[in-house]
C-alpha positions in Angstrom: -21.8 4.7 3.6 -21.7 3.8 -0.1 -23.4 1.2 -2.2 -21.3 -2.0 -1.9 -21.3 -5.7 -2.6 -23.2 -6.9 0.5 -25.8 -4.1 0.7 -28.9 -5.5 2.3 -27.1 -8.3 4.2 -27.4 -8.1 8.0 -24.7 -9.8 10.2 -25.0 -10.4 13.9 -21.5 -10.5 15.3 -21.1 -12.4 18.6 -17.4 -11.6 18.6 -14.6 -10.5 20.8 -10.9 -10.1 20.5 -9.5 -9.9 17.0 -10.5 -12.8 14.6 -14.3 -12.5 14.7 -14.3 -8.8 15.1 -12.0 -8.3 12.1 -14.2 -10.5 10.0 -17.2 -8.3 10.9 -15.3 -5.1 10.0 -14.3 -6.5 6.6 -17.9 -7.6 6.0 -18.9 -4.1 6.8 -16.4 -2.8 4.3 -18.2 -5.0 1.8 -21.4 -3.2 2.6 -23.1 -5.5 5.1 -24.8 -4.2 8.2 -22.9 -5.7 11.1 -24.3 -5.5 14.6 -21.9 -6.5 17.3 -23.6 -8.0 20.4 -21.9 -6.8 23.6 -22.6 -6.6 27.3 -21.4 -4.7 30.3 -21.2 -8.1 32.1 -18.1 -8.9 30.1 -16.5 -6.4 27.7 -14.7 -7.3 24.6 -11.1 -7.8 25.9 -9.9 -5.3 23.2 -12.1 -2.6 24.8 -9.8 -2.8 27.8 -6.3 -2.5 26.2 -5.2 0.9 27.5 -2.0 2.6 28.3 -1.6 4.1 31.8 -3.7 7.2 32.1 -6.1 6.3 29.3 -9.8 6.1 30.0 -13.0 5.0 28.2 -13.9 1.7 26.6 -12.4 2.0 23.1 -8.8 1.0 22.7 -6.8 1.5 19.5 -7.0 -2.2 18.8 -10.8 -2.2 19.3 -11.2 0.7 17.0 -9.2 -1.1 14.3 -10.9 -4.5 14.5 -14.5 -3.1 14.8 -14.4 -0.2 12.3 -17.8 0.2 10.6 -19.8 -2.1 12.9 -22.8 -1.2 15.2 -22.9 -2.0 18.9 -25.9 -3.4 20.8 -25.9 -4.5 24.5 -27.7 -7.5 25.7 -27.1 -9.4 29.0 -27.3 -13.0 27.8 -27.7 -14.3 31.3 -31.3 -13.1 31.2 -33.9 -15.3 29.5 -35.5 -12.2 27.9 -32.2 -11.5 26.1 -32.3 -14.9 24.4 -35.8 -14.2 23.0 -34.7 -10.8 21.8 -31.7 -12.4 20.1 -33.9 -14.8 18.3 -36.1 -12.0 17.0 -33.0 -10.4 15.6 -31.9 -13.7 14.0 -35.2 -13.9 12.3 -34.5 -10.7 10.3 -30.8 -11.3 9.7 -28.7 -13.3 7.3 -25.5 -14.3 9.1 -24.4 -15.0 12.7 -20.6 -15.0 13.1 -18.9 -15.9 16.4 -15.5 -16.7 17.7 -16.6 -17.5 21.2 -15.6 -20.9 22.7 -18.0 -23.5 21.2 -19.9 -24.1 24.4 -21.0 -20.4 24.7 -23.8 -20.1 22.2 -25.4 -23.5 22.9 -25.1 -22.7 26.6 -27.3 -19.7 26.0 -29.8 -22.0 24.1 -28.7 -20.5 20.8 -27.0 -23.4 19.0 -27.3 -23.8 15.3 -30.4 -26.0 15.4 -32.2 -23.4 17.4 -31.1 -20.6 15.1 -32.1 -22.6 12.1 -35.6 -23.2 13.6 -36.0 -19.5 13.9 -34.6 -18.7 10.5 -34.1 -21.6 8.1 -31.9 -19.5 5.9 -29.5 -18.3 8.6 -25.8 -18.8 8.1 -23.8 -19.5 11.3 -20.0 -19.1 11.0 -18.1 -20.3 14.0 -14.4 -19.3 14.4 -13.1 -20.9 17.7 -9.5 -21.5 18.2 -9.6 -25.3 17.8 -12.9 -25.8 16.0 -16.3 -26.8 17.3 -15.6 -30.6 17.5 -12.8 -32.8 18.7 -11.4 -33.3 22.2 -9.8 -29.9 22.4 -12.7 -27.8 21.1 -13.5 -26.1 24.3 -9.9 -25.2 25.3 -9.0 -21.6 26.0 -7.6 -20.0 22.9 -5.2 -17.1 22.7 -2.8 -16.3 19.9 0.2 -18.2 21.4 -1.7 -21.4 22.2 -3.3 -21.4 18.7 0.1 -20.9 17.0 1.5 -23.8 19.0 -1.3 -26.1 18.2 -1.0 -25.3 14.5 2.6 -26.5 14.1 3.7 -22.9 13.3 5.6 -22.2 16.5 7.7 -25.4 16.4 8.6 -24.6 12.8 9.5 -21.0 13.4 12.9 -19.9 14.7 16.6 -20.0 14.0 18.5 -23.3 13.3 19.5 -25.1 16.5 17.5 -22.6 18.8 14.2 -22.7 20.6 10.9 -22.1 18.8 9.8 -18.5 18.5 6.3 -17.1 18.6 5.4 -14.8 15.8 5.5 -11.1 16.9 1.8 -10.8 16.1 -1.0 -13.4 16.3 -1.5 -14.7 12.7 -4.4 -16.9 13.8 -6.7 -13.9 14.2 -6.4 -12.2 10.8 -6.1 -15.6 9.0 -9.2 -16.9 10.8 -11.0 -13.6 10.1 -10.3 -13.8 6.4 -11.4 -17.5 6.2 -14.5 -16.4 8.0 -15.2 -13.7 5.5 -14.6 -16.2 2.6 -17.0 -18.7 4.2 -19.7 -16.0 4.6 -19.4 -15.1 0.9 -19.5 -18.7 -0.2 -22.5 -19.5 2.1 -24.4 -16.5 0.9 -23.8 -17.6 -2.7 -25.0 -21.1 -2.0 -28.1 -19.8 -0.2 -28.9 -17.5 -3.2 -29.0 -20.6 -5.4 -30.7 -23.0 -3.0 -32.4 -21.0 -0.3 -30.5 -23.2 2.3 -28.5 -21.8 5.2 -25.7 -23.7 6.9 -23.2 -23.9 9.8 -19.6 -23.3 8.8 -17.1 -24.5 11.4 -13.6 -22.9 11.1 -10.7 -23.7 13.4 -8.2 -20.8 13.6 -5.4 -23.3 14.3 -6.1 -25.2 11.1 -6.0 -21.8 9.2 -2.5 -21.3 10.4 -1.4 -24.8 9.4 -2.0 -23.7 5.8 1.1 -21.4 6.4 3.5 -24.3 6.6 2.8 -26.6 3.6 6.6 -27.5 3.2 6.7 -28.7 6.8 3.6 -30.9 6.3 4.8 -32.3 3.0 8.3 -33.0 4.3 6.9 -35.3 6.9 4.0 -36.9 5.0 6.1 -37.6 1.8 9.6 -38.1 3.2 8.9 -39.0 6.9 11.3 -36.2 8.0 10.6 -33.4 10.4 11.8 -30.1 8.8 14.1 -28.2 11.1 13.8 -24.6 12.0 15.5 -22.6 9.3 15.2 -18.9 10.3 15.8 -16.7 7.2 17.1 -19.6 5.2 15.1 -20.7 2.2 15.2 -24.3 1.0 16.2 -23.3 -2.5 17.0 -19.6 -2.9 20.3 -18.0 -1.9 20.9 -15.2 -1.1 17.7 -15.1 0.9 17.9 -13.0 4.1 17.7 -9.6 5.7 20.9 -7.5 5.6 22.1 -4.5 7.7 22.1 -1.0 6.2 23.4 2.4 6.9 21.9 3.8 10.2 20.8 2.3 13.5 18.8 -0.9 13.2 18.2 -0.5 9.5 17.7 -3.5 7.3 16.8 -4.6 3.8 15.5 -8.0 2.5 17.0 -9.5 -0.6 15.9 -12.7 -2.3 17.5 -14.2 -5.5 15.7 -17.0 -7.3 17.7 -17.5 -10.5 21.2 -17.4 -11.9 20.3 -14.4 -14.0 19.1 -12.5 -10.9 22.4 -13.5 -9.2 24.4 -12.1 -12.1 22.4 -8.8 -11.9 22.9 -8.6 -8.1 26.7 -8.9 -8.6 26.8 -6.2 -11.2 24.7 -3.8 -9.1 27.1 -4.4 -6.2 30.1 -3.8 -8.4 31.4 -7.3 -7.6 31.4 -9.1 -11.0 34.3 -11.1 -9.8 31.9 -13.2 -7.7 30.5 -14.6 -10.9 33.7 -16.5 -11.3 33.9 -17.7 -7.7 33.2 -21.5 -7.6 31.5 -21.1 -4.3 28.7 -19.2 -5.9 28.7 -20.6 -9.5 25.1 -21.8 -9.4 22.1 -21.9 -7.1 23.1 -25.1 -5.3 26.6 -23.9 -4.5 25.3 -20.5 -3.4 22.9 -22.3 -1.1 25.8 -24.5 0.3 28.0 -21.4 1.0 25.4 -18.9 2.0 27.1 -17.9 5.3 30.1 -16.6 3.3 27.7 -15.2 0.7 25.6 -13.3 3.3 28.8 -11.7 4.8 29.8 -10.4 1.3 26.3 -8.9 0.6 26.1 -7.4 4.1 29.4 -5.7 3.5 27.8 -3.9 0.5 24.4 -3.1 2.0 26.0 -1.4 5.0 27.0 1.4 2.7 23.5 2.4 1.8 20.1 3.1 3.4 17.4 0.4 3.0 15.5 2.4 0.4 18.7 3.0 -1.6 19.4 -0.7 -1.7 15.8 -1.5 -2.6 15.6 1.1 -5.4 19.0 0.0 -6.9 18.1 -3.7 -7.0 14.4 -3.3 -8.0 15.4 -1.0 -10.9 17.6 -3.8 -12.1 15.0 -6.5 -11.6 16.2 -8.1 -8.3 13.7 -8.6 -5.4 14.6 -6.3 -2.5 12.5 -4.6 0.1 13.3 -2.1 2.8 12.5 -3.5 6.2 10.2 -0.8 7.6 9.5 0.1 11.2 6.0 1.4 11.9 7.0 5.1 11.5 8.6 4.3 8.1 5.6 2.2 7.1 3.0 4.9 7.8 5.1 7.5 6.0 6.1 5.3 3.1 5.4 7.1 -0.2 3.9 4.0 -1.9 1.6 3.3 1.1 0.6 6.9 1.3 -0.3 7.1 -2.4 -2.5 4.0 -2.1 -4.3 5.5 0.9 -3.8 2.5 3.2 -4.1 4.5 6.4 -7.3 6.4 7.2 -7.6 9.2 9.8 -10.8 8.9 11.8 -12.3 11.2 14.5 -13.8 8.9 17.2 -16.1 10.5 19.8 -14.1 8.8 22.6 -10.7 8.1 21.2 -10.3 11.3 19.3 -8.3 11.4 16.1 -6.7 8.1 15.3 -5.2 6.2 12.4 -6.6 2.9 11.2 -5.9 1.0 8.0 -8.5 0.0 5.5 -9.2 -3.4 4.2 -6.4 -4.5 1.8 -8.2 -3.9 -1.5 -9.6 -0.9 -3.4 -12.8 -0.9 -5.3 -15.5 1.6 -6.3 -17.9 -0.7 -4.4 -16.0 -0.7 -1.1 -18.0 1.1 1.7 -16.6 4.1 3.5 -17.3 3.2 7.1 -17.5 5.2 10.3 -15.2 4.5 13.3 -15.8 1.6 15.7 -18.9 2.0 17.9 -19.1 3.1 21.5 -20.6 0.5 23.8 -24.3 0.2 23.1 -24.2 3.1 20.7 -26.9 1.6 18.4 -29.3 0.2 21.0 -32.1 2.5 19.9 -31.6 1.5 16.3 -31.7 -2.2 17.1 -34.5 -2.2 19.6 -36.7 0.5 18.2 -36.1 0.5 14.4 -35.4 -3.1 13.8 -37.4 -4.8 16.5 -40.2 -2.2 17.0 -39.9 -1.9 20.8 -41.5 1.0 22.6 -39.7 3.4 24.9 -41.5 1.8 27.8 -40.4 -1.7 26.9 -36.8 -0.6 26.5 -36.9 1.2 29.8 -38.3 -1.8 31.6 -35.7 -4.1 30.0 -32.9 -1.7 31.0 -34.1 -1.6 34.6 -34.0 -5.4 34.7 -30.5 -5.2 33.2 -31.6 -7.2 30.2 -30.4 -4.4 27.9 -27.0 -4.0 29.7 
């Protein structure tokens, strides 16, 4: 562990799945001590994502989303656990949770209770649909949050059905908004001494991904259709086939000067005199024919060859990388994006670091095993004796 931005800040993470856990991991990268509260009564669902034949309680996804955090087990169905939790709140700075809004108040641990225990506590809630409103207690998984945000309806090819994103953008987006709110709330508390409850709806976080869709309706009273790879202004703007099986490259041209450069790199200067492509508007109107011409050229090269040729000339192009290519990409390797860790249960695995580099970023250990830091929390932080811990374990309070 290195000296980092949030050294001395303690975060209690009542989290599961991706969004809240990822926020905790990033806060840990920033130097905070993050204690994830867990229970054998109901494991984090990411502890159970295994392939056939795998064992243990640490999946690859869990190891990624909980890197650098500590694990403490409490059975929140027991009244004693609530009191222990309050003691931990008293010596902490932040509680972050992405549970359904009814869960924490149902344990008797709503914000007003936490604030009575520690007036400076910061509670950051990250439920799928927020902590208020008629849908606030609805079950929230990635697809349902995407749908509620407006993203799903807007995503897909023209004239076809909506398409879910291949991953769940609500989770990393919600997690990053959670990190931002923690930093802002800590700054405010440093100036005023006042804590607060920050309520973040993951669905609203994804709505920020579709500003054109929102503005098209609010300003023009039109519903923007699904557009696939088509941009509202730029053409060409798509992904084009390359040499090899399932190999692709993305190309985007924003100006007439870039179009001229693209034609020269392709060896097709005659297209500059073609009236169908004479300016940005006509190119956009005739992009089906335009895309066929570009695809005819890109098929003769690998994605990297196209990317390097165009980027060298000043045209935006990027190889579309599968995961093998991504992990072995020279640029990614030089920046040290992927980290090899040796986990006591999962063995050697690759995780990726937070997307920034700084001398103050902490170097964190792998994700914790279930209850790995119980002694640290109960003995070191809360001053319990071995007899007390044994008694609570026998009653399945610590469980």
